[in-house]
Backbone bond lengths (Angstrom), bond angles and torsions (degrees), N, CA, C in turn:
res aa  C-N    CA-C-N  psi(-1)  N-CA   C-N-CA  omega(-1)  CA-C   N-CA-C  phi
1 M - - - 1.443 - - 1.581 108.96 -
2 N 1.330 118.82 130.99 1.414 119.54 176.04 1.615 112.20 -98.12
3 L 1.352 115.30 -176.78 1.475 117.24 -171.09 1.537 111.40 -102.03
4 S 1.290 115.74 7.41 1.445 116.86 -172.67 1.503 116.07 -64.78
5 N 1.396 119.23 -19.65 1.488 119.46 170.16 1.513 115.82 -102.74
6 A 1.314 112.27 13.95 1.465 115.26 -176.39 1.525 108.77 -103.80
7 H 1.303 120.89 105.03 1.454 122.11 -177.52 1.515 109.86 -106.48
8 I 1.433 118.12 -30.12 1.484 117.43 179.94 1.539 103.03 -118.21
9 I 1.297 115.44 102.00 1.510 121.16 178.20 1.544 106.79 -102.98
10 T 1.332 113.21 130.06 1.458 117.03 -176.43 1.592 108.61 -98.65
11 A 1.314 114.73 123.74 1.419 119.76 174.15 1.517 108.44 -78.52
12 M 1.278 116.15 91.38 1.510 122.51 -158.81 1.515 109.82 -80.99
13 V 1.452 111.49 137.86 1.445 117.88 174.81 1.512 110.01 -64.88
14 T 1.274 117.68 160.82 1.554 124.88 172.14 1.592 105.63 -99.28
15 P 1.243 115.94 112.75 1.518 118.62 176.52 1.559 111.78 -66.38
16 F 1.278 119.77 129.51 1.393 122.65 167.39 1.453 118.01 -107.19
17 D 1.373 119.48 163.30 1.417 117.47 -170.00 1.462 118.35 -90.95
18 E 1.225 118.53 2.94 1.446 123.55 -177.61 1.504 113.62 -138.27
19 Q 1.368 119.17 143.68 1.397 120.67 167.39 1.546 110.24 -92.37
20 H 1.367 114.97 132.17 1.415 119.27 176.66 1.535 106.13 -97.61
21 H 1.333 115.55 119.85 1.390 121.44 177.65 1.492 109.54 -95.96
22 I 1.312 122.03 110.16 1.522 127.71 -175.91 1.451 106.55 -90.93
23 D 1.292 122.84 129.71 1.437 130.43 170.63 1.538 105.09 -82.26
24 Y 1.365 116.24 96.77 1.501 117.00 -176.57 1.485 113.83 -68.59
25 Q 1.368 119.51 -23.99 1.411 119.57 172.94 1.455 115.44 -63.99
26 Q 1.344 114.14 -44.16 1.464 118.70 173.20 1.533 114.54 -67.24
27 L 1.321 117.26 -33.09 1.423 118.03 169.99 1.441 119.34 -62.31
28 E 1.363 116.96 -38.69 1.390 121.85 173.29 1.559 113.36 -62.55
29 Q 1.354 115.50 -26.94 1.466 120.21 -179.44 1.535 108.68 -92.78
30 H 1.363 115.34 14.23 1.495 119.03 176.86 1.497 110.44 64.86
31 H 1.371 120.18 31.96 1.371 120.42 176.48 1.591 110.41 -139.01
32 I 1.241 116.02 139.61 1.434 121.38 -179.84 1.479 112.62 -158.69
33 D 1.306 115.34 142.83 1.450 123.19 -177.09 1.536 108.41 -77.46
34 Y 1.331 115.17 95.58 1.473 118.71 -170.14 1.540 111.83 -69.00
35 Q 1.290 121.93 -12.52 1.418 122.51 168.28 1.491 113.74 -62.59
36 Q 1.330 117.06 -24.60 1.461 117.67 173.60 1.463 112.37 -69.48
37 L 1.235 116.79 -20.46 1.533 118.78 -174.94 1.537 112.71 -97.43
38 E 1.268 113.27 17.87 1.569 116.49 173.29 1.481 108.19 -54.68
39 Q 1.297 117.98 136.36 1.480 122.24 -171.41 1.603 108.50 -61.83
40 H 1.312 118.28 130.66 1.380 126.00 176.31 1.518 112.76 -89.46
41 H 1.229 119.58 164.33 1.475 123.22 -168.54 1.501 109.45 -112.95
42 I 1.358 116.91 157.75 1.442 120.71 -178.20 1.502 106.72 -70.03
43 D 1.315 113.26 137.78 1.467 120.45 179.89 1.531 109.81 -98.89
44 Y 1.273 119.05 98.44 1.456 119.21 -171.36 1.584 112.90 -78.72
45 Q 1.291 116.56 -18.35 1.502 116.90 172.47 1.562 111.98 -70.22
46 Q 1.373 110.82 -40.82 1.486 113.06 177.78 1.448 111.26 -76.55
47 L 1.341 119.48 -23.89 1.455 118.46 173.13 1.500 112.18 -64.35
48 E 1.363 117.38 -42.10 1.441 115.34 179.12 1.557 111.23 -68.31
49 Q 1.266 120.91 -30.16 1.454 122.56 178.63 1.480 108.52 -69.82
50 L 1.361 117.41 -41.45 1.410 120.53 177.09 1.537 114.09 -61.66
51 I 1.309 114.19 -44.40 1.474 116.59 178.76 1.495 113.19 -61.51
52 E 1.338 116.41 -42.12 1.516 115.93 176.02 1.493 114.32 -64.55
53 Y 1.294 117.34 -34.06 1.446 121.43 179.73 1.496 106.94 -69.48
54 L 1.325 123.06 -42.65 1.437 125.64 -177.33 1.549 109.31 -68.95
55 L 1.329 115.45 -39.92 1.488 112.92 179.90 1.453 118.19 -76.98
56 A 1.355 116.88 -10.30 1.440 127.00 172.41 1.511 112.57 -91.96
57 N 1.415 115.10 -3.63 1.405 114.93 -179.31 1.639 111.78 -139.94
58 G 1.386 107.38 59.08 1.493 116.49 168.87 1.497 116.86 90.12
59 T 1.245 121.76 -12.62 1.537 123.54 -178.85 1.562 105.12 -72.29
60 E 1.346 111.90 130.61 1.466 119.80 177.24 1.473 113.07 -117.59
61 G 1.315 116.54 5.29 1.461 118.35 177.32 1.556 104.07 -173.79
62 L 1.401 114.60 165.83 1.436 119.91 -174.55 1.485 109.60 -134.58
63 V 1.377 114.62 134.01 1.474 118.11 160.07 1.542 109.95 -101.44
64 V 1.351 115.28 132.75 1.357 119.01 -175.54 1.527 110.23 -116.08
65 G 1.305 120.94 139.23 1.392 121.50 172.09 1.531 114.70 73.74
66 G 1.347 113.69 19.02 1.536 119.12 175.65 1.511 111.28 -81.56
67 T 1.332 113.05 -161.38 1.481 118.05 179.56 1.505 109.18 -62.04
68 T 1.315 120.82 -46.73 1.418 124.19 -178.83 1.604 110.63 -66.50
69 G 1.358 115.68 -28.10 1.443 120.68 174.24 1.496 115.52 -87.85
70 E 1.336 114.38 10.00 1.543 124.04 177.30 1.483 115.29 58.64
71 G 1.478 108.93 38.86 1.480 113.09 179.57 1.539 114.36 -54.77
72 P 1.327 120.08 -34.77 1.446 121.30 177.85 1.544 115.99 -57.10
73 T 1.278 114.85 -24.85 1.500 118.86 -176.75 1.523 111.40 -109.65
74 L 1.230 118.06 8.36 1.557 126.43 175.83 1.454 105.55 -96.58
75 S 1.390 118.01 133.85 1.361 124.93 171.10 1.601 112.76 -67.64
76 I 1.233 118.42 166.74 1.430 120.96 176.08 1.474 108.69 -64.15
77 A 1.398 117.19 -39.84 1.464 116.41 -177.59 1.545 111.12 -71.08
78 E 1.298 115.09 -32.42 1.520 118.05 176.76 1.489 110.68 -66.39
79 K 1.349 116.24 -45.43 1.502 118.58 176.75 1.495 111.85 -56.32
80 R 1.296 118.42 -49.72 1.417 122.21 -179.04 1.489 111.49 -58.13
81 D 1.291 120.39 -43.27 1.420 126.10 175.27 1.503 115.11 -62.73
82 L 1.332 112.96 -44.68 1.485 123.51 177.95 1.560 110.17 -60.83
83 Y 1.349 116.98 -48.64 1.420 121.12 178.38 1.487 112.27 -64.87
84 T 1.288 117.13 -42.52 1.497 120.15 -177.96 1.507 110.88 -65.65
85 R 1.367 121.05 -39.89 1.347 126.89 -178.33 1.602 113.02 -73.30
86 T 1.355 113.88 -37.26 1.425 120.53 177.16 1.563 109.51 -65.14
87 A 1.283 114.65 -45.30 1.444 120.19 -177.57 1.501 110.32 -63.78
88 R 1.360 116.29 -44.13 1.450 119.50 177.43 1.458 113.48 -59.10
89 F 1.295 117.48 -41.79 1.440 122.64 -171.48 1.567 108.75 -76.82
90 V 1.330 116.31 -41.43 1.493 121.68 -178.36 1.518 106.45 -62.71
91 H 1.398 116.06 -45.34 1.495 121.48 179.00 1.440 115.86 60.60
92 G 1.375 117.17 41.29 1.452 116.15 177.76 1.526 118.74 83.01
93 R 1.420 115.97 2.52 1.459 113.60 -171.99 1.504 108.80 -76.34
94 V 1.307 121.63 -30.43 1.522 124.87 174.84 1.513 107.86 -142.44
95 P 1.362 117.96 159.91 1.392 119.43 176.36 1.510 113.06 -62.93
96 I 1.372 115.29 153.51 1.461 119.15 176.43 1.533 107.31 -127.80
97 I 1.331 116.71 126.27 1.430 122.63 177.36 1.516 108.90 -112.81
98 A 1.403 113.50 118.97 1.530 117.71 -176.04 1.546 109.83 -98.16
99 N 1.329 113.54 135.88 1.405 115.23 175.22 1.536 111.92 -74.20
100 T 1.284 118.97 119.09 1.424 121.89 173.98 1.531 117.32 -122.95
101 G 1.383 115.77 7.27 1.441 122.78 -171.09 1.542 111.31 -77.46
102 S 1.344 113.60 154.00 1.540 122.72 167.26 1.482 106.50 -161.51
103 N 1.313 113.41 -175.32 1.423 119.17 -178.58 1.547 111.65 -94.74
104 N 1.299 117.53 17.11 1.457 120.64 177.10 1.556 104.37 -125.20
105 T 1.309 111.69 112.58 1.523 120.25 -171.07 1.604 107.34 -62.95
106 A 1.267 119.85 -47.38 1.374 125.77 -174.41 1.572 109.73 -61.28
107 E 1.260 115.79 -43.55 1.518 124.38 -175.77 1.621 105.85 -73.39
108 T 1.332 117.52 -38.22 1.392 120.18 174.10 1.443 113.03 -58.04
109 I 1.354 115.91 -51.51 1.532 122.21 176.84 1.502 110.73 -51.64
110 K 1.355 112.75 -48.23 1.472 117.34 -176.22 1.540 112.32 -63.80
111 F 1.357 114.43 -44.95 1.506 113.74 -176.93 1.528 108.66 -77.11
112 T 1.251 120.94 -29.41 1.477 119.02 175.50 1.487 110.68 -66.07
113 H 1.316 119.11 -32.03 1.498 121.48 178.85 1.508 108.41 -69.09
114 I 1.363 118.50 -40.55 1.446 125.14 176.46 1.524 106.37 -54.81
115 V 1.282 114.58 -58.31 1.485 119.65 -172.57 1.594 112.86 -66.75
116 S 1.324 116.57 -20.83 1.472 120.40 173.90 1.419 111.91 -70.33
117 Q 1.373 122.52 -10.36 1.480 124.65 -178.04 1.573 105.63 -93.01
118 I 1.369 120.97 -5.83 1.438 121.61 -178.33 1.615 107.96 -86.04
119 I 1.228 112.44 115.81 1.505 115.07 -179.83 1.604 110.68 -63.21
120 G 1.326 112.24 130.72 1.466 113.83 175.20 1.723 111.17 102.54
121 I 1.324 111.79 -5.21 1.573 115.08 168.84 1.427 107.33 -92.04
122 D 1.316 115.10 124.89 1.440 125.63 -173.05 1.561 116.10 -96.34
123 A 1.294 115.71 -25.69 1.481 119.93 -179.12 1.443 109.71 -164.66
124 A 1.389 114.69 165.67 1.413 118.27 179.13 1.597 109.19 -113.08
125 L 1.324 118.50 134.12 1.454 121.05 172.43 1.519 107.63 -85.57
126 V 1.299 118.69 120.04 1.502 119.87 179.98 1.496 110.05 -124.67
127 V 1.309 117.26 113.28 1.450 126.39 -172.54 1.592 106.75 -75.83
128 V 1.235 115.54 150.95 1.503 123.61 168.51 1.565 106.91 -58.86
129 P 1.358 117.65 127.70 1.433 117.28 -163.66 1.605 109.91 -58.41
130 P 1.260 118.15 127.15 1.474 121.82 -179.14 1.522 109.58 -86.26
131 Y 1.449 115.72 157.16 1.364 122.26 170.54 1.547 114.48 80.16
132 N 1.257 118.43 -56.86 1.454 117.17 -176.07 1.583 110.77 -84.59
133 K 1.248 120.72 -7.99 1.471 123.63 161.90 1.579 111.85 58.11
134 P 1.384 116.15 61.12 1.475 118.98 174.75 1.464 111.83 -60.28
135 N 1.373 116.21 160.23 1.451 115.37 167.62 1.552 107.37 -88.34
136 Q 1.356 115.97 -170.31 1.446 121.60 -175.35 1.540 110.37 -64.26
137 A 1.329 118.30 -39.81 1.453 120.12 -179.31 1.483 109.11 -64.70
138 G 1.364 115.63 -36.31 1.490 119.30 -177.23 1.577 106.86 -69.52
139 M 1.252 118.07 -34.51 1.437 120.03 179.39 1.403 111.73 -67.83
140 L 1.346 115.87 -41.69 1.410 122.00 179.28 1.588 110.44 -62.03
141 A 1.268 118.72 -39.55 1.456 124.69 -176.44 1.524 103.57 -76.07
142 H 1.338 125.13 -45.06 1.461 123.18 177.89 1.513 113.81 -55.00
143 F 1.390 117.49 -52.86 1.412 121.51 -175.75 1.551 114.68 -69.33
144 T 1.328 113.72 -32.58 1.392 116.78 179.01 1.569 114.13 -69.19
145 A 1.282 111.13 -38.54 1.499 120.82 176.35 1.549 108.70 -61.79
146 I 1.314 117.29 -51.58 1.456 117.36 179.87 1.537 117.26 -63.54
147 A 1.473 112.68 -34.68 1.378 117.17 178.31 1.564 110.17 -68.83
148 E 1.249 117.24 -32.32 1.469 120.04 -176.59 1.500 113.47 -81.69
149 Q 1.255 115.84 -30.99 1.521 124.15 -170.38 1.546 118.89 -115.92
150 G 1.429 114.99 -13.43 1.435 115.09 -177.34 1.535 114.98 -82.60
151 G 1.353 119.48 -22.77 1.391 120.59 178.68 1.491 120.44 86.47
152 L 1.371 112.31 9.67 1.504 119.39 175.63 1.465 109.59 -135.35
153 P 1.308 115.82 154.45 1.482 120.44 171.38 1.564 109.84 -64.40
154 V 1.183 121.43 142.98 1.519 127.58 -170.62 1.505 110.28 -104.63
155 M 1.328 119.06 129.14 1.453 124.76 158.82 1.443 109.63 -100.72
156 I 1.342 121.89 117.14 1.406 126.83 171.70 1.560 113.62 -64.41
157 Y 1.267 118.92 134.58 1.497 118.06 174.88 1.496 104.64 -116.95
158 N 1.310 115.22 109.66 1.505 121.78 -178.34 1.539 106.68 -107.51
159 I 1.336 117.74 104.42 1.442 122.07 -174.14 1.478 110.13 -140.10
160 P 1.353 118.74 78.54 1.498 123.70 -171.23 1.460 112.21 -56.30
161 G 1.322 124.14 -34.15 1.407 128.13 -173.81 1.552 112.34 -63.15
162 R 1.375 113.09 -28.36 1.386 117.08 -179.56 1.529 117.00 -100.19
163 V 1.315 112.99 -26.02 1.481 114.29 -175.30 1.484 117.30 -102.52
164 G 1.436 111.98 -19.63 1.502 115.98 174.45 1.424 114.43 100.05
165 V 1.368 121.31 -11.39 1.371 125.54 171.39 1.531 113.28 -139.38
166 K 1.260 114.51 156.44 1.480 118.39 -174.59 1.574 108.82 -111.60
167 M 1.337 115.44 132.61 1.463 115.46 166.56 1.560 110.73 -79.92
168 N 1.365 112.37 125.73 1.419 116.62 -175.05 1.603 110.80 -73.45
169 V 1.339 114.09 153.25 1.469 118.04 174.12 1.473 118.58 -44.53
170 S 1.376 111.50 -44.30 1.460 116.34 178.29 1.494 112.54 -61.90
171 T 1.285 120.98 -39.32 1.364 121.24 178.52 1.448 115.70 -69.94
172 I 1.328 117.41 -34.58 1.512 117.33 174.24 1.492 108.97 -69.09
173 L 1.325 120.60 -35.36 1.417 119.82 174.15 1.469 119.21 -62.70
174 T 1.351 113.89 -34.43 1.471 121.55 -179.23 1.631 103.84 -69.58
175 L 1.371 116.12 -50.30 1.405 121.12 177.57 1.541 114.04 -53.38
176 A 1.333 110.98 -40.36 1.465 116.46 -176.07 1.526 115.39 -61.39
177 Q 1.314 113.38 -14.12 1.528 117.89 176.76 1.572 111.51 -75.59
178 N 1.356 114.37 -22.06 1.456 119.90 179.19 1.506 111.28 -69.24
179 P 1.380 118.92 118.69 1.350 116.12 -176.94 1.577 119.98 -64.27
180 N 1.366 116.81 -10.04 1.392 124.20 175.35 1.523 115.42 -90.62
181 I 1.369 113.64 -6.13 1.554 122.23 179.71 1.465 99.87 -109.42
182 V 1.422 118.66 108.79 1.388 123.83 -169.07 1.478 116.21 -111.60
183 A 1.330 116.89 -12.10 1.513 121.05 -177.76 1.531 109.47 -158.67
184 V 1.373 112.11 166.84 1.465 120.46 171.61 1.573 106.12 -135.46
185 K 1.345 113.48 142.19 1.379 120.37 164.19 1.442 104.42 -103.81
186 Q 1.343 123.06 109.22 1.359 134.08 -170.31 1.420 112.55 -104.10
187 C 1.327 119.44 121.67 1.502 124.57 171.44 1.524 105.41 -117.35
188 G 1.272 118.13 110.98 1.513 126.81 178.07 1.576 112.50 179.35
189 T 1.234 114.70 -156.82 1.426 120.37 -171.72 1.552 110.40 -77.77
190 D 1.352 112.87 168.43 1.448 119.37 176.95 1.540 107.27 -65.75
191 E 1.287 119.18 -38.86 1.450 125.39 177.88 1.392 116.88 -58.44
192 E 1.352 119.06 -40.46 1.462 125.05 -175.28 1.588 102.94 -77.66
193 L 1.349 118.22 -38.18 1.455 119.54 179.06 1.534 112.15 -64.66
194 A 1.291 116.28 -39.54 1.459 120.68 179.75 1.593 110.90 -68.66
195 A 1.271 117.63 -33.77 1.447 119.88 -177.40 1.474 111.62 -78.50
196 I 1.252 117.13 -30.12 1.547 122.07 172.86 1.570 105.69 -65.99
197 I 1.293 115.21 -52.80 1.581 119.76 -172.61 1.524 104.16 -60.36
198 E 1.385 121.24 -43.16 1.391 126.40 -172.07 1.526 113.49 -66.10
199 D 1.349 115.00 -35.40 1.492 116.15 -168.10 1.572 113.96 -115.48
200 A 1.293 120.01 -6.11 1.455 126.33 -179.46 1.537 105.76 -77.49
201 P 1.352 114.62 155.62 1.495 120.10 175.39 1.503 106.38 -59.05
202 R 1.456 115.07 153.31 1.422 119.56 -174.25 1.456 114.75 -68.46
203 D 1.334 118.20 -18.70 1.404 122.10 176.65 1.537 116.55 -96.71
204 F 1.364 112.07 10.02 1.483 116.33 174.20 1.463 107.60 -96.79
205 L 1.338 115.07 126.68 1.567 117.58 -169.68 1.556 108.10 -98.17
206 V 1.358 113.12 129.85 1.448 120.22 -179.03 1.429 110.22 -108.48
207 Y 1.338 117.54 117.61 1.477 126.88 177.98 1.529 106.40 -108.18
208 T 1.294 116.13 136.47 1.481 118.06 160.61 1.479 109.84 -81.40
209 G 1.425 114.10 145.75 1.378 120.68 169.53 1.444 117.08 -99.00
210 E 1.305 114.28 9.64 1.497 122.99 176.28 1.468 116.27 -109.80
211 D 1.339 118.67 109.30 1.417 124.62 -172.14 1.569 112.59 -49.12
212 A 1.281 115.97 -40.06 1.485 125.74 -172.67 1.531 107.46 -72.25
213 Q 1.310 117.45 -17.47 1.466 123.02 -178.93 1.568 113.54 -99.57
214 T 1.297 115.06 12.17 1.448 121.52 -174.43 1.515 111.31 -63.29
215 L 1.327 122.22 -51.87 1.401 124.96 176.39 1.470 111.94 -60.60
216 T 1.319 118.63 -46.17 1.443 122.82 176.06 1.507 113.10 -52.89
217 A 1.329 117.44 -47.11 1.444 121.61 -179.95 1.520 107.29 -58.68
218 L 1.287 116.33 -48.36 1.567 118.78 -175.24 1.442 110.49 -65.18
219 V 1.335 118.70 -40.40 1.549 118.07 -175.32 1.529 106.31 -71.01
220 Y 1.325 121.36 -33.31 1.360 120.49 175.46 1.551 118.86 -67.74
221 G 1.347 113.11 -13.73 1.409 120.12 -179.33 1.571 112.64 102.02
222 G 1.358 117.17 15.17 1.400 117.42 176.20 1.519 112.48 -77.03
223 Q 1.296 116.94 176.93 1.484 120.37 -176.81 1.505 111.61 -79.22
224 G 1.358 119.57 -41.34 1.423 121.64 177.61 1.471 109.66 161.40
225 V 1.399 116.37 -136.11 1.453 117.95 -168.79 1.558 107.23 -142.95
226 V 1.308 112.90 141.69 1.444 118.68 166.07 1.537 106.47 -97.97
227 S 1.290 114.62 111.41 1.482 121.24 -159.60 1.535 115.38 -119.54
228 V 1.380 112.88 147.67 1.466 119.33 172.89 1.623 101.30 -100.25
229 A 1.260 122.97 -37.21 1.425 121.39 -174.52 1.564 113.28 -66.40
230 S 1.315 117.31 -21.21 1.379 122.72 173.89 1.495 115.99 -56.43
231 H 1.313 118.15 -21.08 1.495 123.00 172.30 1.528 110.25 -56.88
232 L 1.378 115.67 -30.74 1.437 118.03 -169.15 1.493 109.15 -121.44
233 F 1.370 122.12 -26.30 1.417 126.21 -174.29 1.455 111.31 -129.05
234 G 1.274 116.48 32.88 1.543 118.33 179.52 1.503 112.25 -67.26
235 S 1.292 125.51 -33.15 1.401 124.41 175.94 1.504 115.24 -66.59
236 E 1.389 112.01 -36.79 1.451 115.64 178.38 1.556 111.54 -71.18
237 M 1.323 114.85 -39.49 1.473 122.32 178.85 1.528 108.91 -61.75
238 A 1.380 115.72 -41.01 1.466 119.72 177.39 1.592 109.25 -65.91
239 A 1.257 115.26 -42.29 1.505 118.28 178.52 1.521 109.99 -64.31
240 M 1.319 119.02 -38.66 1.496 121.12 173.86 1.538 112.58 -57.41
241 R 1.347 117.58 -49.12 1.408 118.90 174.09 1.527 114.95 -57.61
242 T 1.225 117.53 -45.74 1.487 124.55 176.60 1.463 107.55 -55.28
243 H 1.318 123.98 -51.86 1.407 123.39 -179.80 1.554 110.80 -57.73
244 L 1.288 115.70 -43.72 1.487 119.91 177.92 1.503 110.48 -57.48
245 T 1.338 118.94 -52.08 1.481 119.73 -173.10 1.577 111.69 -68.78
246 T 1.327 117.40 -20.00 1.432 118.60 176.53 1.601 112.73 -94.47
247 G 1.284 113.30 6.72 1.505 120.27 177.27 1.527 113.91 81.56
248 E 1.307 116.56 17.30 1.493 120.04 -179.03 1.631 105.17 -96.31
249 V 1.341 114.53 68.92 1.416 117.19 -168.73 1.516 113.43 -67.66
250 A 1.457 114.31 -38.96 1.459 116.76 -179.82 1.603 110.34 -64.55
251 E 1.266 116.70 -32.17 1.516 119.14 -179.94 1.632 108.87 -67.45
252 A 1.364 109.10 -45.52 1.432 118.54 176.00 1.525 112.04 -51.54
253 A 1.398 113.47 -55.53 1.417 122.44 -178.23 1.539 113.74 -58.74
254 Q 1.306 116.42 -33.78 1.460 122.36 -175.54 1.497 106.93 -68.13
255 I 1.359 115.52 -44.80 1.505 122.51 175.78 1.557 108.93 -53.46
256 Q 1.313 117.14 -55.07 1.437 122.79 -170.76 1.593 108.53 -63.58
257 R 1.356 116.91 -42.36 1.435 119.05 177.91 1.546 113.36 -60.56
258 R 1.363 117.34 -39.26 1.326 120.14 -177.95 1.529 110.44 -75.40
259 L 1.318 120.13 -25.77 1.484 124.58 176.46 1.458 117.31 -75.92
260 I 1.379 112.72 -34.85 1.508 119.77 -175.73 1.534 114.13 -44.32
261 P 1.283 119.84 -54.67 1.464 120.55 -178.55 1.565 111.75 -59.65
262 K 1.312 114.26 -38.03 1.496 112.52 -179.55 1.478 109.11 -76.84
263 M 1.308 123.64 -31.50 1.410 124.32 170.33 1.468 115.83 -60.15
264 T 1.327 114.36 -40.09 1.516 119.19 176.56 1.535 110.70 -66.94
265 A 1.275 115.10 -38.68 1.486 117.88 -178.79 1.523 112.03 -61.87
266 L 1.302 117.21 -25.08 1.427 118.73 -177.34 1.503 112.89 -76.52
267 F 1.395 114.78 -3.82 1.458 117.96 -179.44 1.626 106.62 -123.32
268 N 1.294 119.63 10.66 1.501 117.58 179.42 1.525 112.43 -70.83
269 Q 1.286 115.91 -15.73 1.497 123.51 171.59 1.498 108.75 -126.67
270 P 1.412 120.68 163.37 1.458 121.41 -173.31 1.566 106.58 -59.69
271 S 1.358 112.11 135.79 1.409 119.86 177.93 1.484 111.11 -81.79
272 P 1.358 121.67 146.27 1.437 128.19 7.11 1.528 117.02 -94.60
273 A 1.422 118.82 24.45 1.379 116.64 -176.59 1.562 112.73 -57.04
274 P 1.313 123.04 -48.02 1.348 125.38 -175.34 1.642 113.21 -58.40
275 V 1.364 109.67 -49.90 1.465 114.86 -173.43 1.627 106.15 -68.16
276 K 1.283 116.40 -36.00 1.517 116.00 176.81 1.473 110.49 -63.47
277 A 1.392 118.63 -44.31 1.414 121.78 177.85 1.540 109.43 -57.08
278 A 1.298 116.95 -46.36 1.533 120.93 -174.47 1.575 104.85 -63.66
279 L 1.287 118.20 -45.94 1.496 122.57 -177.79 1.566 112.49 -61.98
280 N 1.310 112.38 -41.43 1.410 114.70 178.45 1.557 110.59 -66.10
281 A 1.384 119.67 -38.36 1.369 120.65 178.48 1.513 115.39 -64.38
282 Q 1.363 112.22 -21.58 1.506 120.86 176.00 1.555 109.47 -91.25
283 H 1.280 119.06 14.09 1.457 126.65 178.63 1.598 113.35 67.51
284 H 1.279 116.55 22.27 1.509 120.84 167.39 1.508 106.82 -96.54
285 R 1.372 116.30 93.21 1.397 124.05 -170.90 1.571 116.01 -70.64
286 V 1.337 113.61 74.35 1.479 121.58 -173.29 1.560 110.81 -88.10
287 G 1.309 119.31 -4.84 1.511 118.50 176.83 1.523 108.12 82.17
288 T 1.277 113.77 -169.93 1.482 122.12 -179.22 1.477 105.54 -115.26
289 P 1.404 115.80 165.27 1.392 124.57 177.69 1.547 113.79 -63.49
290 R 1.361 114.40 157.07 1.439 118.75 168.73 1.551 108.75 -86.75
291 L 1.312 112.77 151.18 1.496 113.43 171.88 1.579 114.93 -60.70
292 P 1.298 114.89 142.35 1.435 129.58 29.00 1.643 111.41 -96.02
293 I 1.254 118.18 8.84 1.445 117.24 177.61 1.535 109.41 -91.85
294 L 1.257 118.24 124.86 1.490 124.79 -179.17 1.521 112.34 -89.11
295 P 1.328 121.89 148.09 1.378 121.48 173.13 1.554 109.73 -67.93
296 L 1.297 119.44 158.74 1.412 122.75 179.49 1.525 107.67 -60.25
297 S 1.340 119.02 150.23 1.403 126.82 169.27 1.555 107.41 -78.21
298 T 1.311 114.67 167.77 1.496 117.28 -176.07 1.528 108.15 -61.12
299 S 1.258 120.38 -42.80 1.451 122.24 178.72 1.469 115.83 -63.95
300 E 1.383 112.51 -42.56 1.519 118.93 176.99 1.560 106.72 -59.32
301 Q 1.237 121.54 -49.19 1.418 128.03 -177.63 1.492 111.11 -60.25
302 R 1.259 119.35 -49.26 1.464 122.45 178.78 1.600 109.10 -59.60
303 Q 1.333 116.95 -44.87 1.475 121.35 176.83 1.538 110.78 -58.23
304 L 1.333 119.70 -46.57 1.436 123.53 176.70 1.443 114.71 -59.18
305 L 1.317 115.60 -50.12 1.439 119.89 -176.95 1.524 112.71 -67.11
306 N 1.357 119.65 -27.70 1.492 120.53 178.63 1.572 105.55 -73.21
307 C 1.275 116.77 -34.59 1.568 121.14 -179.26 1.550 107.87 -68.26
308 L 1.358 116.32 -41.64 1.413 120.53 -171.39 1.598 112.04 -80.25
309 A 1.364 115.85 -18.15 1.395 122.78 -172.93 1.548 104.99 -58.52
């Protein structure tokens, strides 16, 4: 399955089987019961329920094990099991993009090849290498090697705020010529987004990774969004795209304007703590994040839910 019909892709949270209740008063006193922080496990029953809910409410594709899915705190074995079970349950209904990226080229190739053997995984999400800060030539070499040896189509993930370096537009456009590099999840300015859409090959799919930029990306001719907000507002985002495609631009713009403050609120605290708190409040029991991400405090949760209401 390719991504050509996937315009709203949800960067899905990973449900865990326990809620961690942090005593913030103790935390402020530099004391916490570390037994409370024993690592909790992926809840596959809740995962299936979450997938069904998402697919019924505007989601047209899934990213699994990404940042929102707490990929940095999942073991390789957990990721492999998560991807396998997700693919088995989705059963080809929508495309699945699995996070395989790291700042180690050889290990990324190895893991991408492992994931390529999972039936139902359609592409690999590969982030610009964090921490070791390669230059543009290093990025070209990294992504080219993964595209040629990993065994899966590649979606570039360009997110300077998280990794410490930015892939330039010219580098993205060079990589877009590689037939095994099929898409980009771009977090940047409107100007950068427009330049990529304008000059990339027509079959290279450009997604924004910024929820508030969804309408902009679509108006510019991009493919859509890889979204966190679609956990909660997928139906509204789908309606926005429908309005745009039928020429009802004012109606589409009105939806985006109303959603932007809510989208912003989902990132007022480290992600995915806010979206997990919101889903839990809606009775999707997805648990709390693993450390180093803390669950929201009572006051933070109250503020979030007031904004989302």
